[in-house]
C-alpha positions as CSV (number, residue, x, y, z in Angstrom):
1,X,31.1,23.2,-97.8
2,X,30.4,23.5,-94.0
3,X,26.9,23.4,-92.7
4,X,25.4,23.9,-89.3
5,X,22.8,21.3,-88.2
6,X,20.6,21.2,-85.2
7,X,20.1,17.7,-83.9
8,X,18.2,16.3,-81.0
9,X,19.8,13.2,-79.4
10,X,18.6,11.0,-76.5
11,X,21.4,9.3,-74.6
12,X,22.0,7.7,-71.2
13,X,25.0,8.6,-69.1
14,X,26.1,7.6,-65.6
15,X,26.4,10.3,-63.1
16,X,29.5,10.6,-60.9
17,X,27.5,9.3,-58.0
18,X,26.3,6.2,-59.9
19,X,29.9,5.5,-61.0
20,X,31.1,5.8,-57.4
21,X,28.4,3.4,-56.3
22,X,29.2,0.8,-59.0
23,X,32.9,0.9,-58.0
24,X,32.1,0.5,-54.3
25,X,29.6,-2.3,-55.0
26,X,32.0,-4.6,-56.7
27,X,34.8,-4.5,-54.1
28,X,34.7,-7.1,-51.2
29,X,34.5,-6.1,-47.6
30,X,38.2,-6.9,-47.1
31,X,39.1,-4.0,-49.5
32,X,36.4,-1.6,-48.3
33,X,38.4,-0.4,-45.3
34,X,41.3,0.7,-47.6
35,X,38.9,2.4,-50.0
36,X,37.3,4.4,-47.1
37,X,40.7,5.5,-45.7
38,X,41.7,6.6,-49.2
39,X,38.5,8.7,-49.5
40,X,39.1,10.3,-46.1
41,X,42.7,11.2,-47.1
42,X,41.5,13.2,-50.1
43,X,38.3,14.6,-48.5
44,X,38.8,16.4,-45.1
45,X,35.0,16.8,-44.8
46,X,34.6,13.1,-44.3
47,X,35.4,11.7,-40.8
48,X,35.3,8.4,-39.1
49,X,33.0,8.1,-36.1
50,X,29.4,8.1,-35.1
51,X,27.2,11.1,-35.7
52,X,27.4,13.6,-32.9
53,X,24.2,15.0,-31.2
54,X,22.5,17.6,-33.3
55,X,23.5,21.2,-32.7
56,X,21.2,24.2,-33.3
57,X,22.3,26.3,-36.2
58,X,20.8,29.7,-37.0
59,X,18.9,29.9,-40.2
60,X,20.3,32.9,-42.1
61,X,18.7,34.1,-45.2
62,X,21.5,34.6,-47.7
63,X,21.4,36.2,-51.0
64,X,22.9,34.7,-54.1
65,X,26.3,35.9,-55.0
66,X,26.3,38.8,-57.5
67,X,29.3,37.7,-59.4
68,X,29.0,36.4,-63.0
69,X,30.9,33.2,-62.0
70,X,29.2,30.2,-60.4
71,X,30.7,30.3,-57.0
72,X,28.1,30.0,-54.3
73,X,25.3,30.0,-56.9
74,X,23.3,27.3,-55.2
75,X,22.0,27.9,-51.7
76,X,22.9,25.0,-49.4
77,X,21.2,24.2,-46.1
78,X,23.8,22.8,-43.8
79,X,21.1,20.7,-42.1
80,X,20.9,18.7,-45.3
81,X,24.3,17.3,-44.3
82,X,23.9,17.2,-40.6
83,X,20.3,15.9,-40.1
84,X,20.0,13.3,-42.8
85,X,18.6,10.3,-41.1
86,X,19.7,8.1,-44.0
87,X,23.3,9.1,-43.5
88,X,24.0,9.0,-39.8
89,X,24.6,5.5,-38.7
90,X,24.7,4.2,-42.2
91,X,25.4,0.6,-41.1
92,X,22.6,-1.7,-41.9
93,X,20.2,-3.9,-39.9
94,X,21.7,-7.0,-38.5
95,X,25.2,-5.6,-37.9
96,X,26.6,-7.3,-34.9
97,X,28.9,-6.6,-32.0
98,X,29.9,-3.5,-30.2
99,X,33.2,-1.7,-30.0
100,X,35.0,-4.9,-29.2
101,X,34.0,-6.5,-32.5
102,X,34.9,-3.4,-34.4
103,X,38.3,-3.2,-32.9
104,X,39.2,-6.8,-33.4
105,X,42.1,-7.3,-35.8
106,X,42.6,-10.1,-38.2
107,X,45.7,-12.2,-37.7
108,X,48.5,-12.0,-40.2
109,X,50.5,-15.1,-41.1
110,X,54.2,-14.6,-40.8
111,X,56.2,-16.8,-43.1
112,X,59.7,-17.3,-44.5
113,X,60.1,-17.4,-48.2
114,X,61.4,-20.5,-50.0
115,X,64.5,-18.5,-51.1
116,X,65.3,-17.3,-47.6
117,X,65.0,-20.8,-46.3
118,X,67.3,-22.2,-48.8
119,X,69.9,-19.4,-48.4
120,X,70.0,-20.1,-44.7
121,X,70.8,-23.7,-45.4
122,X,73.4,-22.7,-48.0
123,X,75.2,-20.8,-45.3
124,X,75.8,-23.9,-43.3
125,X,77.8,-25.6,-46.1
126,X,81.6,-25.1,-46.2
127,X,81.9,-23.5,-49.6
128,X,84.5,-21.3,-51.2
129,X,83.5,-18.0,-52.7
130,X,83.0,-19.4,-56.2
131,X,80.8,-22.3,-55.0
132,X,78.8,-19.9,-52.8
133,X,78.1,-17.7,-55.8
134,X,77.1,-20.7,-57.9
135,X,74.8,-21.8,-55.1
136,X,73.2,-18.3,-54.9
137,X,72.6,-18.4,-58.7
138,X,71.0,-21.9,-58.5
139,X,68.7,-20.9,-55.6
140,X,67.7,-17.8,-57.5
141,X,66.8,-20.1,-60.5
142,X,64.4,-22.3,-58.4
143,X,60.8,-21.6,-59.3
144,X,57.8,-21.5,-57.0
145,X,57.2,-25.3,-57.4
146,X,60.8,-26.0,-56.3
147,X,62.3,-26.9,-59.7
148,X,65.3,-25.6,-61.7
149,X,63.9,-25.7,-65.2
150,X,66.8,-23.8,-66.8
151,X,69.6,-25.7,-68.5
152,X,72.9,-25.7,-66.5
153,X,74.6,-24.2,-69.6
154,X,72.3,-21.2,-69.4
155,X,73.1,-20.8,-65.7
156,X,76.8,-20.9,-66.5
157,X,76.3,-18.1,-69.1
158,X,74.4,-16.1,-66.5
159,X,77.3,-16.5,-64.0
160,X,79.8,-15.4,-66.6
161,X,77.9,-12.3,-67.8
162,X,76.3,-11.1,-64.5
163,X,78.8,-12.3,-61.8
164,X,82.0,-12.5,-63.9
165,X,82.4,-16.1,-62.7
166,X,83.7,-18.5,-65.2
167,X,82.6,-22.1,-64.4
168,X,81.6,-25.3,-66.1
169,X,78.4,-27.4,-66.1
170,X,80.2,-30.0,-64.0
171,X,81.0,-27.5,-61.2
172,X,77.4,-26.2,-61.2
173,X,76.1,-29.8,-61.0
174,X,78.3,-30.5,-58.0
175,X,76.8,-27.5,-56.1
176,X,73.3,-28.5,-57.3
177,X,73.7,-31.9,-55.8
178,X,74.5,-30.2,-52.5
179,X,71.4,-28.0,-52.7
180,X,69.3,-31.1,-53.5
181,X,70.1,-32.4,-50.0
182,X,68.3,-29.3,-48.5
183,X,64.8,-29.3,-47.0
184,X,62.2,-29.7,-48.3
185,X,63.0,-33.1,-49.9
186,X,63.0,-32.9,-53.7
187,X,64.0,-29.3,-53.9
188,X,66.2,-28.3,-56.9
189,X,65.1,-31.1,-59.1
190,X,65.1,-30.5,-62.9
191,X,62.0,-32.6,-63.7
192,X,59.4,-34.6,-61.9
193,X,61.1,-38.0,-62.0
194,X,64.3,-36.5,-60.4
195,X,62.1,-34.8,-57.8
196,X,60.5,-38.1,-56.8
197,X,63.8,-40.0,-56.7
198,X,65.3,-37.3,-54.5
199,X,62.5,-37.9,-52.0
200,X,62.8,-41.7,-52.2
201,X,66.6,-41.6,-51.6
202,X,65.8,-40.2,-48.1
203,X,63.6,-43.1,-47.2
204,X,64.8,-46.2,-45.4
205,X,65.7,-48.5,-48.2
206,X,63.7,-51.7,-48.5
207,X,62.3,-53.8,-51.4
208,X,59.3,-51.5,-51.8
209,X,61.4,-48.3,-52.0
210,X,63.8,-50.0,-54.4
211,X,60.9,-51.1,-56.6
212,X,59.4,-47.6,-56.5
213,X,62.8,-46.2,-57.7
214,X,63.0,-48.7,-60.5
215,X,59.5,-47.8,-61.7
216,X,60.3,-44.1,-61.8
217,X,63.7,-44.7,-63.5
218,X,62.6,-47.3,-66.1
219,X,58.8,-47.2,-66.4
220,X,57.7,-43.6,-65.6
221,X,55.7,-43.3,-68.8
222,X,53.8,-46.5,-68.1
223,X,53.2,-45.3,-64.5
224,X,51.7,-42.0,-65.6
225,X,49.4,-43.8,-67.9
226,X,48.5,-46.4,-65.2
227,X,49.5,-49.3,-67.4
228,X,50.1,-51.4,-64.3
229,X,50.0,-54.8,-66.0
230,X,52.9,-53.8,-68.2
231,X,54.9,-52.7,-65.2
232,X,54.0,-55.9,-63.3
233,X,55.2,-58.0,-66.2
234,X,58.3,-56.0,-66.8
235,X,59.6,-56.3,-63.2
236,X,58.2,-59.7,-62.5
237,X,56.5,-58.6,-59.2
238,X,53.2,-59.6,-57.6
239,X,50.2,-57.3,-57.7
240,X,50.5,-56.7,-53.9
241,X,54.2,-55.7,-54.2
242,X,53.4,-53.3,-57.1
243,X,50.5,-51.8,-55.1
244,X,52.8,-51.0,-52.2
245,X,55.3,-49.3,-54.5
246,X,52.6,-47.3,-56.2
247,X,51.2,-46.2,-52.9
248,X,54.6,-44.9,-51.9
249,X,55.1,-43.0,-55.1
250,X,51.6,-41.3,-55.1
251,X,52.3,-40.0,-51.6
252,X,55.4,-38.1,-52.6
253,X,55.3,-34.4,-53.1
254,X,55.4,-33.3,-56.7
255,X,55.8,-29.6,-55.8
256,X,58.3,-29.3,-52.9
257,X,58.5,-25.5,-53.4
258,X,55.1,-25.2,-51.8
259,X,55.9,-27.3,-48.7
260,X,58.0,-27.0,-45.6
261,X,57.6,-24.9,-42.4
262,X,57.0,-21.2,-43.0
263,X,56.5,-21.6,-46.8
264,X,52.8,-22.4,-47.0
265,X,50.8,-19.5,-48.3
266,X,48.0,-18.5,-46.0
267,X,45.1,-16.6,-47.3
268,X,42.3,-15.4,-45.1
269,X,38.8,-15.1,-46.5
270,X,36.7,-12.5,-44.8
271,X,33.0,-13.1,-45.6
272,X,30.8,-10.3,-46.6
273,X,27.7,-11.9,-45.0
274,X,27.2,-14.0,-41.9
275,X,24.2,-16.4,-41.9
276,X,23.1,-18.3,-38.8
277,X,20.3,-20.7,-38.1
278,X,18.3,-19.8,-35.0
279,X,16.0,-22.7,-34.4
280,X,15.1,-23.0,-38.0
281,X,15.0,-19.3,-38.7
282,X,17.8,-18.0,-40.9
283,X,19.3,-14.8,-39.6
284,X,21.4,-12.7,-42.0
285,X,23.8,-10.0,-41.0
286,X,26.1,-7.9,-43.1
287,X,29.8,-8.0,-42.1
288,X,30.6,-4.3,-41.9
289,X,33.5,-4.6,-39.3
290,X,35.8,-3.2,-42.0
291,X,33.5,-0.3,-42.8
292,X,33.7,2.2,-39.9
293,X,30.9,4.7,-39.1
294,X,31.2,7.8,-41.3
295,X,30.0,11.3,-40.7
296,X,30.2,14.8,-42.1
297,X,33.0,16.8,-40.4
298,X,31.5,19.2,-37.8
299,X,34.4,21.6,-38.3
300,X,33.7,21.8,-42.0
301,X,30.0,22.2,-41.4
302,X,30.7,25.1,-38.9
303,X,33.1,26.6,-41.4
304,X,30.5,26.6,-44.1
305,X,27.9,28.0,-41.8
306,X,30.3,30.9,-40.8
307,X,31.0,31.7,-44.4
308,X,27.4,31.6,-45.2
309,X,26.8,34.6,-42.8
310,X,29.8,36.6,-44.0
311,X,30.3,39.1,-46.8
312,X,29.6,37.3,-50.1
313,X,31.2,39.9,-52.4
314,X,34.8,38.8,-51.7
315,X,36.0,36.6,-54.6
316,X,38.5,34.7,-52.5
317,X,35.7,34.0,-50.0
318,X,33.5,32.7,-52.8
319,X,36.2,30.3,-53.9
320,X,36.6,29.1,-50.3
321,X,32.8,28.6,-50.0
322,X,32.8,26.7,-53.3
323,X,35.6,24.4,-52.1
324,X,33.9,23.7,-48.8
325,X,30.6,23.0,-50.5
326,X,32.3,20.6,-53.0
327,X,33.9,18.7,-50.1
328,X,30.7,18.5,-48.2
329,X,28.8,17.3,-51.3
330,X,31.5,14.7,-52.0
331,X,31.4,13.4,-48.4
332,X,27.6,13.2,-48.5
333,X,27.7,11.3,-51.9
334,X,30.3,8.9,-50.5
335,X,28.2,8.1,-47.4
336,X,25.1,7.7,-49.6
337,X,27.1,5.3,-51.8
338,X,28.2,3.2,-48.8
339,X,24.6,3.1,-47.6
340,X,23.3,2.1,-51.0
341,X,26.0,-0.5,-51.3
342,X,25.0,-2.2,-48.1
343,X,21.3,-2.0,-49.0
344,X,22.0,-3.7,-52.3
345,X,24.1,-6.4,-50.7
346,X,21.5,-7.2,-48.2
347,X,18.7,-7.3,-50.8
348,X,20.7,-9.5,-53.1
349,X,21.7,-12.0,-50.3
350,X,18.2,-12.1,-48.9
351,X,16.9,-13.1,-52.4
352,X,19.5,-15.8,-52.7
353,X,18.6,-17.2,-49.3
354,X,14.9,-17.2,-50.3
355,X,15.8,-19.1,-53.5
356,X,18.1,-21.6,-51.8
357,X,16.4,-21.8,-48.5
358,X,16.5,-25.6,-48.2
359,X,20.3,-25.7,-48.8
360,X,21.0,-23.1,-46.1
361,X,19.0,-25.1,-43.6
362,X,20.8,-28.4,-44.2
363,X,23.9,-27.7,-46.3
364,X,23.0,-30.5,-48.7
365,X,24.2,-29.8,-52.2
366,X,21.4,-31.8,-53.7
367,X,19.0,-29.2,-52.3
368,X,20.4,-26.5,-54.5
369,X,17.9,-25.2,-57.0
370,X,18.7,-24.0,-60.5
371,X,19.3,-20.3,-60.3
372,X,20.7,-17.7,-62.7
373,X,21.5,-14.0,-62.4
374,X,18.2,-13.1,-64.1
375,X,16.2,-14.8,-61.3
376,X,17.7,-12.7,-58.6
377,X,17.7,-9.5,-60.7
378,X,13.9,-9.9,-61.2
379,X,13.4,-10.7,-57.5
380,X,15.0,-7.5,-56.3
381,X,14.1,-5.3,-59.2
382,X,17.6,-4.5,-60.3
383,X,19.8,-4.9,-63.4
384,X,21.5,-8.2,-64.0
385,X,24.9,-6.4,-64.1
386,X,24.3,-5.2,-60.5
387,X,23.7,-8.8,-59.3
388,X,26.7,-10.0,-61.2
389,X,28.9,-7.4,-59.5
390,X,27.7,-8.7,-56.1
391,X,28.0,-12.4,-56.9
392,X,31.4,-12.3,-58.4
393,X,33.3,-10.7,-55.5
394,X,31.3,-11.6,-52.3
395,X,31.2,-14.6,-49.9
396,X,28.8,-15.7,-47.2
397,X,29.7,-17.5,-43.9
398,X,27.3,-20.3,-43.1
399,X,27.3,-23.1,-40.5
400,X,28.6,-25.4,-43.2
401,X,31.5,-23.2,-44.3
402,X,32.3,-20.1,-46.4
403,X,30.9,-20.0,-49.9
404,X,31.4,-17.5,-52.7
405,X,28.0,-16.2,-53.9
406,X,28.6,-17.4,-57.4
407,X,28.6,-21.0,-56.0
408,X,24.8,-20.8,-55.7
409,X,24.2,-19.9,-59.4
410,X,23.9,-22.8,-61.7
411,X,22.1,-24.0,-64.8
412,X,19.0,-26.2,-64.8
413,X,19.0,-29.9,-66.0
414,X,15.7,-31.4,-67.2
415,X,14.5,-34.4,-65.2
416,X,11.9,-37.1,-66.0
417,X,9.5,-35.5,-63.5
418,X,9.4,-32.4,-65.7
419,X,11.2,-30.2,-63.1
420,X,14.7,-28.7,-63.5
421,X,17.5,-29.9,-61.3
422,X,20.5,-27.7,-60.5
423,X,23.8,-28.5,-62.2
424,X,25.3,-28.4,-58.8
425,X,23.0,-31.3,-57.7
426,X,24.0,-33.3,-60.9
427,X,27.7,-32.7,-60.2
428,X,27.2,-33.8,-56.6
429,X,25.5,-37.1,-57.7
430,X,28.2,-37.6,-60.4
431,X,30.9,-37.3,-57.8
432,X,29.1,-39.8,-55.6
433,X,28.9,-42.3,-58.4
434,X,32.6,-41.9,-59.1
435,X,33.5,-42.1,-55.4
436,X,31.6,-45.4,-55.1
437,X,32.9,-47.0,-58.4
438,X,35.1,-50.0,-58.5
439,X,38.6,-48.4,-58.8
440,X,39.9,-51.5,-60.5
441,X,37.3,-51.0,-63.3
442,X,36.4,-47.3,-63.3
443,X,33.2,-46.2,-65.0
444,X,33.5,-44.6,-68.4
445,X,31.6,-41.3,-69.2
446,X,29.1,-43.4,-71.2
447,X,28.3,-45.6,-68.2
448,X,28.0,-42.6,-65.9
449,X,25.6,-41.0,-68.4
450,X,23.4,-44.2,-68.3
451,X,23.4,-44.2,-64.5
452,X,22.4,-40.5,-64.4
453,X,19.7,-41.2,-66.9
454,X,18.4,-44.1,-64.8
455,X,18.2,-41.7,-61.9
456,X,16.0,-39.4,-64.0
457,X,18.5,-36.8,-65.1
458,X,18.4,-36.2,-68.9
459,X,22.1,-35.5,-69.5
460,X,24.3,-36.2,-72.5
461,X,27.8,-37.8,-72.4
462,X,29.5,-34.6,-73.4
463,X,27.8,-32.9,-70.5
464,X,29.1,-35.7,-68.2
465,X,32.6,-35.1,-69.5
466,X,32.3,-31.3,-69.0
467,X,31.0,-31.7,-65.4
468,X,33.7,-34.3,-64.6
469,X,36.4,-31.9,-65.9
470,X,35.0,-29.0,-63.8
471,X,35.3,-31.2,-60.8
472,X,38.9,-32.0,-61.7
473,X,38.2,-35.7,-62.0
474,X,40.4,-37.5,-64.5
475,X,39.1,-39.9,-67.2
476,X,38.4,-43.5,-66.3
477,X,41.8,-44.8,-67.3
478,X,43.6,-42.4,-65.0
479,X,41.3,-43.3,-62.1
480,X,42.3,-46.9,-62.2
481,X,43.8,-48.4,-59.0
482,X,45.3,-51.7,-58.1
């Protein structure tokens, strides 16, 4: 049986303006320009440029529309769009540079792909049509590291089904050996030992190179585990001879696909903040070069003002007024969201600078204080999720380099003095201990734990292991050197 109930519910929902602000907040400066251009494409009431001098508009008293529909129901004062001091010139304090800075373009790295480079070299070989097809298939099978990890039998099947070329593994291997002579050295190898041997073959042959080749061919497993005494006994060489061979091997390139002219990937980091030290005073500016000045379209404003003075009983005219009003509202909301975004960014970064003031003065990692998202959220009076959106996608340029904001957030480690030390500080000291250790007898995690405890940091062995792994430092056995 159906019943009708009347219930009262209390719920929270984000408004469209809040959703727009959240989306704008989490994108970095490098993506903001594209987002602004996208908005201007869909909203003709939004324009790029500084606010024009204010014009006088006649204040006309307009009646509400008589129609039952909602078109033009709310009166709108055009001055709300044109005279809002918070909108015009929405860029924030500390923005630098004039027109020259705004017009400066970032350089774009031009590079040749690995495949194109290898295809160019393939063209210099005197190959028949079948061999050239095999070469193209092999080059297409080379991964980003420079290896061919597929079996030659699988490549033969691919040639038969896709190219209608019948061949054998021996023919494929012959062409593969030709490709393995290409630059960069080691390209086209099927595994790491073969890659290293291909590079050694191009070196001037002497006793050290020949010993290095023997180590890779016959004792590669012992080499990877750093069982140097076993290798020394097996080949009957002195420690100095072994050391020279090991030094040659470790300087070889294990990923030739990422080397060579025109094949290095270049990525530019555009900081969202710029921090300078002016005689001990930290000066923060917001990098808004990629966020042009925005304004409400004067033509749309004039259009709305003209419609506001016209006959309001025409239904098509009402629809036009509603469209113009919607576009003006959307433009105003977008500019407000940009302004709010930059306000939030500045407040968050200023709070981080206040918390980590000593680090920003000297750039010493040991000066970093324990700091979590909650600390900054309480400092600026915002939600933790807002601070998280800022910290996860923004970077600051300092005199010591460019740092992602999340770099400054770390846990606290208890010390003997009763104060908390930043985990960054502990990692810095841990790295110093490992850098200064005797590489012939590297320190175990237990010994590092004892040294840190002696320095006053109450830290467990498992935490030492966790921090060491986060620093990409291998275990003691793999740090051993001759």
